[in-house]
C-alpha positions in Angstrom: 118.1 77.8 65.5 120.8 77.5 68.2 118.3 76.9 71.0 116.2 74.4 69.1 112.4 75.0 68.6 111.6 78.5 69.7 108.4 80.4 70.1 108.2 84.1 69.4 105.1 85.6 70.8 103.8 89.2 71.0 100.7 91.2 71.6 100.1 94.9 71.2 97.2 97.2 72.1 96.8 100.5 70.3 95.7 103.6 72.3 92.0 104.3 72.0 92.6 108.0 71.5 95.1 107.4 68.6 93.7 107.7 65.1 95.8 104.9 63.6 96.4 102.8 66.7 95.3 99.6 65.0 97.9 100.1 62.3 100.6 100.9 64.9 100.0 97.8 66.9 100.0 95.6 63.9 103.2 97.1 62.5 104.9 96.8 65.9 104.1 93.1 66.2 105.1 92.3 62.6 108.4 94.2 63.0 109.5 92.6 66.3 108.7 89.1 65.1 110.7 89.6 61.9 113.6 91.1 63.8 113.8 88.4 66.4 113.4 85.6 63.9 116.2 87.0 61.8 118.4 87.2 64.8 117.8 83.6 65.8 118.2 82.4 62.2 121.6 84.1 62.2 122.8 82.3 65.3 121.6 84.5 68.2 121.2 82.5 71.4 118.4 83.2 73.8 120.8 82.6 76.7 123.0 85.4 75.6 120.2 88.0 75.4 120.6 91.1 77.5 118.5 94.2 78.0 120.2 96.1 75.2 119.4 93.3 72.7 115.7 93.5 73.6 115.8 97.3 73.5 117.2 97.1 70.0 114.3 94.9 68.9 111.9 97.5 70.3 113.8 100.4 68.7 113.5 98.7 65.3 109.8 98.2 65.9 109.3 101.8 66.9 111.2 103.0 63.8 108.9 101.0 61.5 105.9 102.6 63.2 107.5 106.0 62.8 108.1 105.4 59.1 104.4 104.4 58.8 103.4 107.6 60.4 105.8 109.6 58.2 104.3 108.1 55.0 100.8 109.2 56.1 102.1 112.6 57.2 100.8 112.0 60.7 102.5 112.4 64.1 103.7 109.1 65.5 101.4 109.6 68.5 98.5 108.7 66.2 100.0 105.2 66.0 100.5 104.8 69.8 100.7 101.2 71.0 101.9 99.0 73.8 104.1 96.0 73.0 104.6 92.7 75.0 107.1 90.1 73.7 108.2 86.6 74.7 110.9 84.4 73.2 110.6 80.9 74.6 113.1 78.2 73.9 113.5 74.7 75.3 115.0 75.8 78.6 115.6 79.5 78.3 113.2 82.5 77.8 113.3 86.2 77.3 110.5 88.7 78.1 110.1 92.4 77.4 107.2 94.8 77.8 106.2 98.4 77.3 102.7 99.4 78.5 99.8 97.6 80.2 98.5 94.1 79.7 100.6 91.2 81.1 102.7 88.2 80.3 101.9 85.1 82.5 104.0 81.9 82.6 103.6 78.5 84.3 106.6 76.2 84.8 105.5 73.4 87.1 103.7 75.2 89.9 101.3 78.2 90.0 100.9 80.8 87.2 102.9 83.9 87.7 103.0 87.3 86.0 106.4 88.1 84.5 105.8 91.8 84.9 103.0 93.8 86.4 101.0 96.0 84.0 102.6 99.4 83.6 100.7 102.5 84.6 101.4 105.9 83.1 102.1 109.2 84.8 98.4 109.7 85.5 95.6 107.3 86.5 94.1 105.3 83.7 97.1 105.9 81.4 100.0 103.7 80.4 103.3 103.8 78.5 103.6 103.4 74.7 106.2 102.2 72.3 105.7 105.5 70.4 106.8 107.7 73.4 110.2 109.4 72.9 111.5 107.9 76.2 109.9 104.5 75.9 113.2 102.8 76.5 113.3 103.9 80.1 110.0 102.2 80.8 110.8 98.9 79.1 110.6 95.9 81.4 113.1 93.1 80.6 114.0 89.8 82.2 115.3 86.3 81.3 114.3 83.0 82.7 116.1 79.6 82.9 114.1 76.4 82.8 111.2 75.2 80.7 108.0 77.4 80.4 105.1 74.9 80.1 102.4 77.5 79.6 102.5 81.0 78.3 99.8 83.7 78.1 100.1 87.3 76.7 97.1 89.5 77.0 96.0 93.1 76.7 94.5 95.3 79.4 90.9 94.3 78.7 91.6 91.0 80.4 93.7 92.2 83.3 90.8 92.1 85.8 89.8 88.6 84.8 93.3 87.0 84.9 95.1 89.1 87.5 94.3 89.6 91.2 95.4 93.1 91.9 94.7 92.9 95.7 97.6 90.4 96.2 99.4 90.9 92.8 98.8 87.3 91.8 97.3 85.4 88.8 93.8 83.9 88.9 94.8 80.4 87.7 91.3 79.0 87.2 90.8 81.4 84.2 93.8 80.0 82.3 94.0 76.4 83.4 90.9 75.2 81.4 92.4 76.8 78.3 95.6 74.9 78.7 93.6 71.7 79.3 91.6 72.3 76.1 94.7 72.9 74.1 96.3 69.7 75.2 93.1 67.6 74.5 92.4 68.8 71.0 94.4 69.3 67.7 91.5 71.3 66.2 93.0 74.8 66.7 90.3 76.5 64.6 87.6 75.0 66.8 89.5 76.0 69.9 90.0 79.6 68.7 86.3 79.9 67.8 85.3 78.6 71.3 87.7 81.0 73.0 86.5 83.9 70.9 82.9 83.2 71.8 83.8 83.0 75.5 85.7 86.3 75.5 82.7 87.9 73.7 80.2 86.4 76.1 77.9 88.4 78.4 79.6 87.1 81.5 83.0 88.4 80.3 81.7 91.7 78.8 80.0 92.6 82.0 83.4 92.7 83.6 85.3 94.6 80.9 84.5 97.0 78.2 88.0 97.2 76.7 89.6 95.3 73.8 90.4 91.7 74.7 93.4 90.0 73.1 94.7 86.7 74.5 97.6 84.7 73.0 98.0 81.4 74.8 100.5 78.6 74.2 101.4 75.4 76.1 104.0 72.7 75.8 102.7 69.3 74.7 103.1 66.2 76.9 106.1 65.3 74.8 107.8 68.6 75.6 107.4 70.2 72.2 
């Protein structure tokens, strides 16, 4: 790949009111990862990415969700899903988001949210990839410099990781995860421990929504 080792990360959260939201979120993630990987393998450079490029990735993902709905003879709204995406290279990154949840990064200092979770037109709602005008809501940005830690998560974890009062990130939630990742090579054990923690009473007492967390950190050697 032109930019060297590159991480493509995404999470999606289907709307609770949509009949096939789980299928929609899975299809959206599968599609956008394939699209971005293909672009990178064909010479696309992260540093050249603009909003229209990212919008094209999201359009392709939405089209695959639409075809899934068409095959089932269902309206696309039954596959409603959010979509958060990060493409992280050695010293350049791209981020795009439609809907709630958040992407958090850490370079050398504190954790920071790349975007703030999107709210919809009414309280308790958000924006979805499946909406006709989703493109007008898509957040997009690029970043220069190494990203040492990256977290993408759905809205079920917003109140545990984000401080809404001052629009900041609660670092003590994420820092131990990064430390554990750097200490151990047993990813299966780490994932099991994280899953147990996210399903613990102390966490479930603070959120009753789905909890998806994708976390990555750069090793001491920079990989």
